[in-house]
C-alpha positions in Angstrom: 159.9 51.0 78.6 158.4 49.1 81.5 154.8 48.3 81.9 153.4 47.8 85.4 150.0 46.7 86.6 148.4 48.8 89.3 145.4 48.2 91.5 142.2 48.2 89.5 143.9 46.9 86.4 145.2 50.2 85.0 148.6 50.1 83.4 151.3 52.7 83.7 154.5 53.1 81.7 157.8 54.3 82.9 160.9 55.3 80.8 163.1 55.2 83.9 166.3 53.4 83.2 167.1 50.2 85.2 169.7 50.2 88.0 173.1 51.3 87.0 176.1 49.0 87.8 179.4 50.4 88.7 182.6 48.5 88.0 184.0 46.8 91.1 187.1 49.1 91.1 185.1 52.4 90.9 182.6 51.2 93.5 185.4 50.3 95.9 187.2 53.6 95.4 183.9 55.6 95.9 183.2 53.5 99.1 186.7 54.1 100.4 186.4 57.9 99.8 183.0 58.0 101.5 184.4 56.0 104.4 187.3 58.3 104.9 185.2 61.4 104.9 182.6 59.9 107.2 185.3 58.8 109.6 186.2 62.4 110.4 182.5 63.3 110.6 181.9 60.5 113.1 184.9 61.5 115.2 183.7 65.1 115.1 180.2 64.0 116.3 181.8 62.0 119.1 184.0 65.0 120.0 180.9 67.3 120.1 179.0 64.9 122.3 181.9 64.4 124.7 182.6 68.0 125.1 179.0 69.0 125.4 178.4 66.5 128.2 181.5 67.4 130.1 183.8 64.5 129.2 186.7 66.9 128.5 189.4 64.3 128.7 187.7 62.1 126.1 187.0 65.2 124.0 190.7 66.1 124.1 191.8 62.7 123.0 189.2 62.7 120.2 190.4 66.1 119.0 193.9 64.7 118.7 192.6 61.8 116.7 190.6 64.2 114.6 193.8 66.2 113.8 195.5 62.9 112.7 192.6 61.7 110.6 192.0 65.0 109.0 195.7 65.4 108.1 195.5 62.0 106.3 192.3 62.9 104.6 193.7 66.2 103.3 196.7 64.5 101.9 194.6 61.9 100.2 191.6 63.9 98.9 192.8 67.5 99.1 189.5 68.6 100.7 189.0 72.3 100.7 185.9 72.5 102.9 185.9 73.8 106.5 188.1 71.5 108.5 186.7 69.2 111.1 189.2 70.6 113.6 188.0 74.1 113.1 184.4 72.9 113.5 185.5 71.3 116.7 187.0 74.5 117.9 183.8 76.5 117.0 181.8 73.9 118.9 184.0 74.4 122.0 183.3 78.2 121.7 179.6 77.6 121.6 179.6 75.2 124.6 181.6 77.7 126.6 179.2 80.5 125.8 176.3 78.2 126.6 177.8 77.2 129.9 178.5 80.9 130.8 174.9 81.8 130.0 173.5 78.9 132.0 175.7 79.9 135.0 174.3 83.4 134.9 170.7 82.3 134.5 171.1 80.0 137.5 172.1 82.9 139.7 169.3 84.9 141.4 171.4 88.0 141.6 172.6 88.0 137.9 172.1 91.5 136.3 169.7 91.3 133.4 172.0 93.2 131.1 174.7 90.5 131.7 172.2 87.7 131.1 171.1 89.4 127.8 174.8 89.8 126.7 175.6 86.2 127.5 172.5 85.1 125.5 173.6 87.1 122.5 177.2 85.7 122.8 175.8 82.2 122.9 173.6 82.8 119.9 176.5 84.3 117.9 178.7 81.3 118.8 176.0 78.9 117.6 175.4 80.8 114.4 179.1 80.8 113.5 179.3 77.1 114.3 176.1 76.3 112.3 177.3 78.2 109.2 180.5 76.1 108.7 
């Protein structure tokens, strides 16, 4: 038990355990696994940004890197969650739907039913991407 002094002199007790120490080996292994997973997440975020801002050549190169990194991660960790590459492909679908909607909205002669349909397509693409 740990006693602490608070403002006004009142004392409080806590049964919370002290900080836990990991062995150097286990800590290094955990850090390495987190780094590997985070690498694909960071590449995916960079891909999403590049594609959304129109840097399609950069996005294409990042997608190739993502395929390589994800392959290595799958072999090392046997991850079974949604792949980063499939998430990238879903992002592309959303951006294409968004761009199609934006093009229609910018036109003064766009039929309202086509605008509504494009909006629903964009919402559906976003929903599918967000649920992965």
